Steps between C-alpha positions, in 0.01 A plus 500: 500500500158473337165559662264208526769229445573277794868543596531129509506509127852574398579706191612185322179316584294793391687511168445125441133493576454803270697326217300181527236450240169313479563135583847551655549336838682601815600261771509608864743245638551397858845494654551130420428539129810477272437842356848578380569165328142487364542850357826412329363171365172643372605857402271659759589831660571459875408780737620490860249574772706375795331528837157557348223237542283400212167616652635860517641477144171349369295774658716777356521346154122431482430877531678548164478164326196386296447125479427330168128420467530331158655177639398197702719615791689809587660412830699178559595362839760229586316217671659289770455125508260533795279775639479862408753759618362757747645783286242417228227650731695835490530473126132435458410807710740717302388375163126531579545857631689603189174519303653286226336183364718231651533150349735287707670178386687288754777275362746259654847622572679345198227612258519845657870521410406430133216761498723759669775438249303720255487802731616832381636586839566343841481705818731332755332585826594442861188294563569215744171308466531175305310458172440880494582549129244673293489577128288785363397534134464856379189621338385824332397833647 
């Protein structure tokens, strides 16, 4: 156990976010995202976070994770064909309270798969909300 680290962050996840460098991306994937097959196809590391929702993961990660400020966007959301998922409101609150400069890009589902294919790691969460996937680009401390 370590002090100051949310217990929701597993040792494997802590190792991965520490290993990531400037510009690397991590995908927090909802329960419907094909994390294992995407990881195998794209060479991304897959970390299991079964039973944990993305808002809890995002809040814990943002306490440790700097966002890249040298790019046009540092957070990518998967956009549905219509409307805006309710979970995005939670993301907005968490990201704003993180103190980081947040630049969000919303992309359609198929385009999101292409963007996410470049991610260093995929966290396969237990999130049940639809279109809850969120990609974070790491910055510098």
